[in-house]
N, C-alpha and C positions, 0 to 999 in steps of 0.2 A: 324268319330273321327279324330281329327287333329293329325299330326305327334308328336307334343309336348305332347299331352295327352297320346298317345300310349307309347312314351318313358317314360313318368312319371310312367305309370302302370308297365312297364317292370322293371324299376329301383326299384320300391317299392315291387316287388314280394318277395324279401328276402333281408334283410339288410346285410346279410353275403354273401361272395363270393359263387357262385354256381359252383361246380366242374363238369367237363365233362371228366376228366381222373382220373383213380383210382391210385393215388400216395399218399403216406403217407403225410397227411397235415402238419406234423411237420418237414418233410424234403424237402418239395417242395420249390424250389427257382426259380423264373421266371427272365428272362432277356429279355428286348425288343430287337427285331431283325429287322434291317432296310434292307428291300429288294427293296427299291425304285430305280427308274432309276437314281436318282441323287447321290446314294451312291457310291463314288469313289472306295472304296475297293472291292465292289462286281463286279466292271467292270474288275477286274483281275481274276475272277473265271469263269470257264467254266460251267455256269448254265445249259447248254444243256445236261450235263452229270450228272445223278443222283448220281453217285459215287463221283465225284469231288465236286458237290454241297453239298452232305451229309457230306463229310470230312470237308468242311468249317463250316457247322453248328455245327457239333460235336466239332470241335476245338474252335469255338466261345463260345459255352456253357461251355466247360471246363475252358476256360480262365476266364470266369465270375463266375465260381463255381456254375453254375445253372444246373438244370435238365430239364427245359422246356424253350425253346426260343419261344417268342410269338410276335404277331403283325399283321399288314397288312391291317387293315380296311381303305378303300378308298385310299390305297397306289397305286400309279402309278408304274407299274413294267415292266421291259424289258424281264423278263424271259419267258413270253408267246410267244415271237417272234420265239421260236424254233418249234412252232406247227402251222400248217395251220388252225387248228380248231379255233384259236383265232386271228391269224395274218391277216393283210389287208394292202394293199398299201396306202389306204386312212387313214390318221391320225384320221379323225373324226369317222371312223367306226371300227378302230382297238380296240379290246377288251383287255384292259390292266389295268383296275381299279378294284382292289380287293374288294369284297363286304362282306367278312367274316373276322374272326380272325383265323389265323393259330397257332397251338400249336405243336411245333417241338420236338419230343422225340422218343424213340426207337420203332421199330416195335414190335407188340405183347402187347403194353400197353393197358389195358382195357379201353373201352370208356363207359361213363355213361350217362344215360338220364338226361338232365338238369332239367326237370320238369315232373310232372304227365301228362300223355296223352295217346294217342293211336298211333299205327303204321299207318301212312298215306299211305306210299308207300316205295318201295326200288327198286334198280336196280344196275346192273354193267355197268357203263358208260365207254365205251371202247375207246373213242377217245384219241389220243395222247395228254397228258397233261390234261386230264379230271379227274373226281373224282375217277374212278374205282368204287368199291363197295360203295354204298351210302344208308343211311337210312334217311327218313324224318318222324318226329313225329308231330302229331297234338295236340294242347293244347287249352283248353277252360278255361279262367280265367277272372274274373271281367267282365263277359258278353261279352267278345271278343274271337275270335278264331285267332290263329296264329300258326306258324310252326317253328321247328328247324331242321336244316340239318346237318348231320354228314357225311363228305366225306373222301375218301382215306382209307377205311377200308380193312380188309382182306376178302377173299371170304367166309370163314366160318360165318362171321357176318351176311350174308344175306341168308344162306342156309336153315334155318328153320323158317324164319319169316312168320307171317301171317298178312295181312292187317286187321286193326281193333283191333289187340291184344292190351290189356291194358299194359301200362308200368308205373312204379312209379319212382319218382325222385330218382336219385342215382342208379337205376337198371343198371346192366351190360348189355349193348346191343350189344357189339362187341369189336373188337380189331383193332389197327392200322395195316395197311398192309405194305408189303415191296414194293420196287420200281417196282418189276415185275408185281404187280397187281394193284397198286394205282395210275396209270396214269403216271408212270415213274418219281416220285419225291422221295426225301429223306422222310422217314416216318414222318407223321404228321397228325393232325386232322384239317380239315377245318370245322369250326363251324359257322353257319349262322342263323340269325333270318329272317323269311319271314312273312309278313302280309297277302299278297294275293298270292296264288300259281299259279294263272292264268292258271289253268287246267293242269299244269305240274304234272307228276307222276314219282317218283324215280329220279328226276333231277330238278334242277333249276339253272339259271345262277349264277355263283359265281364270274364272272368277267364281266364288262360292258365297253362300250365305252363312250366317253365324251358327245355324243349327248343324251344318255339315263341316264346320271348320276343323274339328278334331280329326275327322277322317282324312280330309284333304291335306292337312298339315303333315300327316304321316305318309300319305301316298305321293305327295308332291313336295319333296324336301327343297330347301333353299338352293337355287341354282348357283349361288355364289360359292358353294362347296366345290364346284368345278371352275367357275370364272375367276374366283379369288381377286375381285376388284378391290 
């Protein structure tokens, strides 16, 4: 299946926005958040501190009267430089291109399954700047299989999960974690679509380097095909 055909299927799954956070649909207001390396205002923020970074995001959301700041697909970011897990002296191999959409809102916000499926895998990914508790769901639709990843959750989200368990669209599958458990970030959901899991379990790259960008752009299409924000 071509990338265009896969994207067309994803976009056509539901004509309405698909929610992955349990907030009142009548009060949700989104604001796009630019975390790119070219954003001059962000260069004045200590993004290595989850406290200072979180204060910036909270203030930004309040200024725009929004309760969810969002964005980041294929965004080139400097914030991963704080972690040796992503960083590299070689610009070609440095992992700094974001492959999902981030939804920034308070810890404890319930996370919902985007679609009907089963639990593929889960794990607590403990590297500095990594996902922390993570759930991956498997979906079979229109004769294709694909996956959705939910990262930066709280520990309780993965404490009673079973691989293969059935989930339904809109089911509460977890909550957003605090910086103490979510990889040391302000609370947010990393939501990603994956076509081929490549034998990964409980984890999948959410950031890539420029050399691998073409592959990951094809394997991880824009989550907004489902979210429609």
